[in-house]
N, C-alpha and C positions, 0 to 999 in steps of 0.2 A: 258524521258526527261530531271531527275538529271543528270543522267552519260553525256549528252552531253554537260551540264552546266559544271560542276563540273570536270570531265576527270580524276576521281581516281579510284580505285578500290572498295573504298568503297560504291561511288556512282553508280557504276556499279550493285555491289551483291542488292545494295537496290532498284534500277531500276528492276532488273530481278523479284525480290520479290515481288514488287507491282503489275506488270504483272502478276505472277502467280497468285497473290490473287484474282484479276480481274477476269481471266481466270476461278477460283474455283468459284467464286460467279455467274459468266455466267453458268456454268453446274449447279451448285444447282437450280438458278431459273430454267433452260429446265428440270431437272428433278423431279423437288418437283410443279407438275402441282396446286397441291393442295394450296399451299402456295401461288403460283400465282394468283389463282383464288380469294382467301380470300382477296390479296393485292387488286385486282381488285374492289371486291364487298366493299371494305373500302373507296376504290378512289369514287365510287358512292356515298357512304352516307355522306362523305364527301362534295363533291359536292352539294347532298341535302341541307346539312347546311347551306353552304356558300350562295346557293338560297333563302333560310328561313331567315338568317340573313340582307343580302342585302333588303329583301320586310320589314321586321323591320325596316331598318334604312332610308326608304321612309319618308318623311312628308306625313302625311295625308291630306287629299285633304282639300282645305277649304271650312269651310261653307257656304251656301248660305243665305244671310241675305235678308231681306224684305230691300226695301228702305224706307229712311226716309222723314216724311213729308206729305203733301197733296196730294193725286194722283185722279184727277179729272178722273170720269168714262168717256168714250166713249161712245157717243150716240146722 
């Protein structure tokens, strides 16, 4: 992307370096299943934490108050 904008040899070199780094990262994720599994487990834990925080941020239900004044018994 950078090389298509700047059109210089340095921009081309930087772009190639970025693409190679991305390819290495993809290979790293593919070969290190244990690391990917740990990341997925952390993602689940974080999702649970967010659910708990959302639950804590909800306002409590309003308490049911008895009516004020005289209530005539029916009958």
